[in-house]
Structure formats: structure tokens, C-alpha cells
C-alpha positions as CSV (number, residue, x, y, z in Angstrom):
1,M,100.4,186.3,179.8
2,K,100.4,189.4,177.5
3,S,99.2,189.7,173.9
4,P,102.0,189.7,171.4
5,T,102.8,192.9,169.9
6,R,102.3,193.6,166.1
7,K,105.7,193.2,165.5
8,E,106.5,190.0,167.1
9,L,103.2,188.8,165.3
10,A,104.7,189.9,162.0
11,G,108.0,188.2,162.7
12,L,106.2,184.9,163.6
13,W,104.1,184.9,160.4
14,A,106.8,185.5,158.3
15,R,108.8,182.6,159.8
16,H,106.0,180.2,159.7
17,N,105.9,181.8,156.0
18,A,109.1,181.1,154.9
19,E,109.1,177.1,156.3
20,W,108.8,174.8,153.8
21,R,109.6,175.8,151.1
22,D,112.4,173.5,149.5
23,A,111.7,170.8,147.3
24,A,114.2,168.7,149.0
25,Q,111.8,168.9,152.4
26,I,108.9,168.5,150.6
27,T,110.0,165.3,148.8
28,S,112.0,163.5,151.7
29,Q,109.2,164.6,154.2
30,W,112.4,165.7,156.2
31,E,112.9,169.3,156.8
32,E,116.8,169.0,157.5
33,A,116.9,167.7,154.0
34,A,117.5,171.4,152.4
35,A,120.9,171.3,154.0
36,T,123.5,168.7,152.0
37,D,127.1,168.7,152.6
38,P,128.6,169.4,149.5
39,Q,131.9,167.4,150.8
40,S,129.9,164.3,150.3
41,L,129.0,164.6,146.5
42,R,132.6,165.3,145.6
43,Y,134.2,162.1,144.0
44,R,137.0,161.1,141.9
45,V,137.2,157.7,139.3
46,K,139.8,155.3,138.4
47,G,139.7,153.6,135.6
48,R,137.2,153.8,132.3
49,W,134.3,154.6,135.0
50,W,132.3,156.6,132.8
51,E,133.2,154.6,129.5
52,T,131.9,151.8,130.8
53,L,129.0,153.3,132.2
54,A,128.0,154.9,128.8
55,E,128.4,151.8,127.2
56,T,125.9,150.4,129.5
57,G,123.4,152.7,128.4
58,M,122.2,152.5,132.2
59,T,121.7,154.8,135.3
60,L,123.5,153.5,138.4
61,L,121.8,153.6,141.6
62,V,123.1,153.8,144.7
63,T,121.8,153.9,148.3
64,R,124.5,155.8,150.9
65,E,122.6,155.0,154.1
66,Y,123.9,156.8,157.1
67,E,124.4,159.9,155.0
68,H,120.6,160.2,153.8
69,M,120.6,160.0,150.2
70,V,120.2,158.3,146.7
71,I,122.8,159.0,144.4
72,A,121.9,158.8,140.4
73,M,124.9,158.4,137.6
74,C,124.9,158.2,134.3
75,V,126.3,159.7,130.9
76,D,124.3,161.4,128.4
77,E,125.2,163.5,125.5
78,R,126.0,166.1,127.9
79,G,128.7,163.9,129.8
80,P,128.8,162.4,133.1
81,Q,125.8,163.2,134.9
82,V,125.6,162.9,139.1
83,S,122.5,163.6,140.8
84,F,121.0,162.6,144.1
85,M,118.0,162.9,146.7
86,R,117.8,163.2,150.3
87,L,115.9,160.4,152.2
88,P,116.1,159.2,156.0
89,H,118.4,156.4,156.1
90,P,117.7,154.3,152.6
91,S,118.5,151.0,152.2
92,G,117.2,148.5,149.9
93,I,116.1,149.3,146.1
94,A,113.7,147.7,143.8
95,V,112.8,148.4,140.2
96,D,109.7,147.6,138.5
97,L,110.3,147.9,134.7
98,E,106.7,147.3,133.5
99,S,105.2,149.9,135.8
100,A,108.5,152.2,135.4
101,T,108.4,152.6,139.3
102,V,111.3,152.3,141.5
103,F,111.0,151.5,145.1
104,I,113.1,152.3,148.0
105,A,113.1,151.3,151.6
106,S,113.8,153.9,154.5
107,T,114.6,152.2,157.6
108,R,114.1,155.0,160.3
109,N,111.3,154.4,162.6
110,P,108.7,154.0,161.6
111,N,109.6,152.5,158.3
112,Q,108.7,153.5,154.9
113,V,108.6,152.8,151.5
114,Y,109.2,155.3,148.7
115,E,107.8,155.0,145.1
116,L,109.4,157.0,143.0
117,A,108.5,157.6,138.7
118,P,110.0,159.2,135.8
119,V,109.2,162.8,135.1
120,T,107.6,162.0,131.4
121,H,106.5,165.9,131.0
122,L,105.7,169.5,132.5
123,S,102.1,170.7,132.3
124,P,101.9,173.9,130.5
125,R,101.4,177.0,132.1
126,L,100.5,180.5,131.7
127,D,102.5,182.0,134.8
128,V,106.0,180.3,134.5
129,R,108.0,180.0,131.2
130,L,109.2,176.2,131.0
131,D,112.1,174.8,129.1
132,P,111.8,171.9,127.2
133,L,112.4,168.6,129.4
134,S,115.7,167.6,128.6
135,D,115.7,164.6,131.1
136,R,113.9,162.1,133.0
137,P,114.4,162.6,137.1
138,L,112.9,160.2,139.2
139,V,110.4,162.1,141.6
140,P,108.6,160.4,144.3
141,V,104.8,159.9,143.8
142,R,103.9,157.7,147.0
143,S,105.1,156.5,150.1
144,R,103.6,154.0,152.7
145,F,104.7,154.0,156.8
146,L,105.7,150.6,158.6
147,P,106.2,149.8,161.7
148,G,110.0,150.6,163.0
149,S,109.9,146.8,164.3
150,L,110.1,145.1,160.5
151,Y,113.6,146.7,160.1
152,L,113.3,146.8,156.5
153,H,116.5,146.2,154.8
154,D,116.3,144.6,151.2
155,L,113.9,145.1,148.4
156,A,112.9,142.8,145.9
157,L,110.0,142.4,143.0
158,I,108.9,138.2,143.0
159,G,106.4,137.5,140.5
160,G,104.9,141.0,140.4
161,A,105.1,141.7,144.0
162,L,107.2,143.3,146.6
163,Y,109.2,141.7,149.0
164,G,111.3,142.9,151.8
165,T,113.6,141.8,154.4
166,A,111.9,141.9,157.6
167,V,115.4,141.6,160.0
168,G,113.3,142.8,162.8
169,E,111.2,139.6,162.6
170,N,113.4,137.6,160.9
171,A,111.8,136.7,157.8
172,I,110.5,138.0,154.7
173,V,107.5,139.8,154.3
174,R,105.5,141.0,151.3
175,L,104.4,144.5,151.1
176,H,100.9,145.1,150.3
177,A,100.1,148.4,148.1
178,D,97.4,149.0,151.0
179,G,100.2,149.8,153.4
180,N,99.8,145.9,154.9
181,T,102.4,143.7,155.4
182,E,102.4,139.5,155.6
183,R,104.9,137.2,156.4
184,V,105.5,134.7,153.7
185,W,108.5,133.0,154.4
186,W,110.9,132.1,157.1
187,P,113.9,129.8,158.2
188,R,113.1,126.7,159.6
189,S,115.8,127.4,162.3
190,I,113.4,130.1,164.2
191,E,110.7,127.9,164.6
192,T,110.4,126.6,168.4
193,S,107.9,124.5,170.0
194,A,105.9,128.0,170.8
195,G,106.2,129.1,167.4
196,P,108.6,131.0,165.3
197,I,110.8,133.6,166.9
198,F,109.0,136.7,165.1
199,G,109.8,139.4,167.7
200,Q,113.4,140.2,167.9
201,N,116.3,140.4,165.1
202,H,118.0,137.2,165.8
203,I,119.9,136.3,162.8
204,Q,120.0,139.4,160.8
205,L,118.4,138.2,157.7
206,N,118.8,140.7,155.3
207,S,118.9,140.1,151.2
208,I,116.6,138.6,148.5
209,A,118.3,136.9,145.7
210,A,115.1,137.3,143.9
211,A,114.0,134.3,141.2
212,S,110.8,133.9,139.8
213,T,109.1,132.5,143.3
214,L,109.8,132.4,146.7
215,K,110.5,129.1,146.4
216,R,113.4,129.4,143.8
217,S,114.7,132.6,145.7
218,F,117.8,132.6,148.4
219,F,118.2,134.8,151.4
220,S,121.4,135.5,153.7
221,A,121.7,135.9,157.2
222,S,124.7,136.6,159.7
223,A,123.8,133.4,161.5
224,E,122.0,130.4,160.8
225,R,119.7,130.0,164.3
226,P,118.7,131.9,167.2
227,S,121.2,132.3,170.0
228,A,121.6,134.5,173.3
229,R,123.9,136.5,171.5
230,R,122.2,139.1,169.3
231,P,123.0,141.3,165.7
232,G,124.2,144.4,167.9
233,H,125.5,142.8,170.7
234,R,129.1,143.3,170.8
235,N,130.2,139.5,171.3
236,F,127.5,138.7,168.5
237,P,129.9,136.0,166.6
238,V,130.0,136.8,163.1
239,D,133.6,135.1,161.4
240,G,132.4,132.5,159.1
241,R,128.7,132.3,161.1
242,G,127.0,133.7,157.8
243,V,124.7,131.8,156.0
244,I,122.9,131.5,152.6
245,F,118.9,130.0,153.4
246,S,117.0,128.3,150.3
247,G,114.0,129.5,149.5
248,A,112.2,125.7,148.8
249,T,113.6,124.0,151.9
250,R,114.1,126.7,154.3
251,E,117.4,125.3,155.1
252,V,121.1,126.5,154.8
253,V,122.6,125.5,151.4
254,S,126.2,127.6,152.0
255,R,127.8,128.0,155.1
256,G,131.5,129.8,155.7
257,L,130.6,133.9,155.3
258,T,131.2,136.4,157.3
259,R,128.3,139.1,157.6
260,P,126.7,138.7,154.2
261,H,124.7,141.0,152.1
262,S,123.2,141.5,148.8
263,A,122.7,138.1,147.7
264,R,121.8,138.0,143.5
265,L,121.0,135.6,141.5
266,H,123.3,135.9,138.0
267,E,123.3,132.8,135.3
268,A,122.1,130.4,138.0
269,K,124.5,131.3,140.5
270,V,123.9,133.1,144.0
271,W,126.8,135.8,144.1
272,V,127.0,137.7,147.5
273,D,128.7,140.0,148.6
274,N,131.1,138.8,151.9
275,S,131.2,141.8,153.7
276,G,133.4,141.5,156.7
277,Y,136.1,140.2,154.4
278,G,135.8,142.7,151.5
279,E,135.0,139.9,149.0
280,L,132.3,139.4,146.0
281,G,132.0,135.7,145.1
282,I,129.5,132.7,144.6
283,A,128.1,130.9,147.5
284,E,128.3,127.7,145.9
285,P,125.3,125.3,146.5
286,R,125.5,122.5,149.7
287,G,129.3,124.0,149.9
288,R,131.3,127.2,150.7
289,F,132.1,130.8,149.2
290,T,134.4,131.2,146.5
291,T,136.0,134.5,146.3
292,V,136.1,136.1,142.7
293,I,137.5,139.3,144.2
294,R,138.7,141.0,147.0
295,L,137.5,145.0,147.3
296,P,138.7,147.9,149.6
297,G,136.1,148.2,151.8
298,W,132.9,146.3,153.2
299,T,131.4,145.2,150.2
300,R,127.9,145.8,149.9
301,G,125.4,146.7,147.2
302,L,125.3,144.7,144.0
303,C,123.7,144.4,140.6
304,F,124.7,142.5,137.4
305,H,124.5,144.0,133.4
306,S,126.5,143.1,130.5
307,G,129.0,141.0,132.1
308,L,129.9,143.5,134.9
309,A,129.0,143.1,138.4
310,F,128.5,146.8,140.2
311,V,129.5,146.5,143.7
312,G,129.4,148.7,146.4
313,T,132.3,149.2,149.1
314,S,131.8,151.5,152.5
315,R,134.0,152.2,155.3
316,V,133.6,150.9,158.7
317,I,131.5,152.5,161.2
318,P,134.0,152.3,164.6
319,R,131.1,150.6,166.5
320,F,130.7,148.0,164.2
321,S,134.6,147.1,163.8
322,Q,134.1,143.7,165.4
323,Y,131.8,142.8,162.2
324,A,135.1,143.2,159.8
325,P,137.7,141.0,160.9
326,G,139.3,140.4,157.3
327,L,139.7,144.4,156.7
328,D,141.9,146.9,156.8
329,L,139.5,149.5,158.7
330,D,142.3,152.2,157.6
331,K,142.5,151.1,153.7
332,S,138.7,150.8,153.4
333,T,137.0,153.4,150.8
334,C,133.0,154.6,149.9
335,A,133.0,153.5,146.5
336,V,131.3,151.6,143.8
337,H,133.2,149.0,141.5
338,A,132.8,148.0,137.9
339,V,134.3,144.2,138.1
340,D,134.2,142.3,134.8
341,V,132.2,138.9,136.2
342,R,134.7,136.2,133.7
343,T,137.8,137.8,134.6
344,G,137.3,139.1,138.4
345,R,139.1,142.2,137.5
346,I,138.0,146.1,138.3
347,V,136.9,147.8,135.0
348,G,136.4,151.5,136.5
349,S,135.7,152.5,140.0
350,L,134.3,156.3,141.4
351,T,134.9,156.9,145.1
352,W,133.6,159.4,147.2
353,P,136.3,160.3,149.7
354,Y,134.5,161.9,152.2
355,G,131.6,159.5,151.7
356,N,130.5,156.9,154.7
357,Q,128.6,153.6,153.8
358,I,126.6,152.4,150.8
359,F,123.6,149.6,151.1
360,A,122.1,149.2,147.7
361,V,123.4,149.3,144.1
362,E,120.4,149.2,141.2
363,V,120.3,150.0,137.3
364,I,117.7,151.3,135.1
365,P,117.6,152.0,131.9
366,R,118.9,155.6,131.0
367,S,115.8,155.7,128.5
368,L,113.7,155.2,132.0
369,A,115.2,157.6,134.0
370,T,118.0,159.8,134.0
371,G,118.8,160.2,137.9
372,F,117.3,162.8,140.4
373,P,116.4,166.3,140.1
374,F,118.9,167.7,143.0
375,S,122.6,168.5,142.3
376,A,125.7,170.3,143.9
377,S,125.1,173.2,141.6
378,K,122.9,176.2,142.4
379,G,121.5,179.1,140.8
380,R,120.1,178.0,137.5
381,A,119.4,174.8,139.0
382,L,117.6,176.2,141.7
383,D,115.2,177.6,139.3
384,R,114.8,174.4,137.1
385,Q,114.2,172.2,140.4
386,K,111.4,174.6,141.2
387,K,109.7,175.1,138.0
388,L,109.8,170.7,137.5
389,F,108.0,170.2,141.2
390,Y,106.0,173.0,140.0
391,T,104.4,171.3,136.8
392,F,106.1,167.8,136.7
393,G,103.8,164.9,135.3
394,T,105.1,161.4,135.5
395,T,102.3,159.9,132.9
396,S,102.8,160.4,128.8
């Protein structure tokens, strides 16, 4: 083998020197994050979307899992603001207001849980000129790696501890800060004479309606008990097979759902997205599902604030069309809707025409964070990003 020429070495070193220079790559630990299709960020609004978001004083976070990005929206003195961050297949979001931390699950193999904090200041430097910090973007400060077999979906804070739905284990796990996980809850229906079935996804246990304790919480699943047909099988039965489990009894308290997601407790009621029919409603105790509103798409992602439900809708991936028996696939949209919970009417919507699927929707106070460091604009925004990541601090 001949030795490389000086010219060949120079070219090689120049390429190495140029790699991993984009902040989007570094923050997501993903080389392809530097390339974002501008079409995926284009949107249109209907109704009083921006006015409503401004009135709440909140920043809305949305994970678009198959497009590998998290979107943030708020309205400040400059007007509507939309920002984003690339992450590998982001799903659930949990917010710890006490520690000013946002947790986001990333469900590629291996799974990760990202921890983000708002930038509070820029460290003074002699080598760059810094403009005053005009906003408080979220930046990653920590990430823990976890086995892909967990198949993490939803995240929730219960009693100050972080929990997740380990869909691949039919269980709820506690996510310890040292990177370890601990199974802490599972439905009675997965128990056998040989022990609980943790080795494979059987029921798609995918969301947490979090309360002050696990026993007071509720959990949604696509099936009540394991069978020979599993999620992912084309013949896995879904229509009306979804359930809500009680944390206290580990038994079913509500039936008749179709691929339910995003169960949430609001005013002592279990609200849930009945995804396969594009519905938002209430899972009645010892009863069935009561529809509040039907929306144009696969409903997934839900949070509440100031009498409003912020609900996500998604397109349906063709290979999963059997999971959506109640949807018109051609009319399904990737959007977020503000719904008045008293009237069941849409106040305003934001739609991404080139969007795909939403997993989680969450609000945080705008005073805590205004979004993410990245936007579709170029020029000065790129210089700002570079300086931000060169000097940011996350504690005052």
C-alpha cells in the first residue's frame, strides 16, 4: 500500500476539520441534523390561533416524531415566534417547573432522554461581541442512554420523580438520574404463572395520566391483555379494544377505545385522545368513552391550560392505516388545535401542510423559555446561534 501524498492528506484533514461544526449536529448528537427541509416548517393558521396563544402567556412544545424535530411556538413583543430543534424520533415530553427542566424522550435504538434548560445569560467574552440576550431558548444540558427494548413513549413527573411508558415491557418505569430504570407498575393482565410478561410489547401501554402518586394515576393501552396478535402485526385488532387502566387496582376502568394516546387528568377526569377515530374526549369511570370533539386526523398529543385543550392531529402512515378505522386518511392533517373544553369548539389551529405525525404537546410558561435556538431563517440567525452556543449559561 502506497503512502498518501501531501495533497491527499491536506484534503483529508480539511474534510475532518470541517465536520461537526454545526450546532444542530452537536446538540442532537446526530450528524444529519444540520439538514432541515424548510418545507417541514411552513405552516398556516386558522381562527384565533396566535391571539389565543398570546393570551395564555405560554410557549407550546410539539414533538414531530417521524420528522425528528421538536417545534416551539409563542407570541412575544416581536409577534409570533416559531423555533425548532432536531432530535432522533422525539416522543414524550415532561416539564419540571421547579428545576426549570424539560425532558424529551428519543425512541431510536438506543433510547435517550434529553434534558433541556433555558439559557439565562451569556458569559462575557473578550473574543466575541455579544448582543444582549433577548429571549430564553431551551438548550440540552444532559442526555441519558437507555436500552431500545424499553421503547419509551410518554413521560411524566409524579411526586417529583420521572417516569416513562416502557411500551416494549408492558410496564411503567422510573427513570433514575444515574441512567438506571426500575419497573414500578404494570397491569394485572400481563401476569402469568411464570411471572409478568416483560419480554415483548403485547398491549401498547403508551400514556400516563399523571396524578400525585402512581396509584392515583391512570394509563392507556391499545389492548387489555396479551394475545397471539401483537402491536405491529397487520391483524392486531384495534377497533374498540383500547382501555384505560387504574393505577390503584391495575385493572381496566374504561373500555371501547381505539388506539388511545395522551391520557391526561384534568379537573378530576381522565381525558384521552381516541386516535383511531380522531377524537378527544373523556374516559368515564366504569364506563365507555364520551366524545367532546372530533378532529381531522389521528389525535395524539394533549395538554390543558386556561380552559383550553391543545390537541395534536397527524396524518396516518400508510402501513398503519388499519389502526385508524374511523379516519378519512386523505383529509387527515398534521396540526395543533386549541379547543375550548367547555364548548368543545376549536378556537384556532396551526397546520403544517408538509407535516407528518405529532406525538406530544406540552405548554411551559413563556417566562421560563421562549423556544429553541434554531429557526428557518439564515444570515444573522446563524451568527446568533454560533455565539449563543459559544457562551450560553443555564443558571443565573
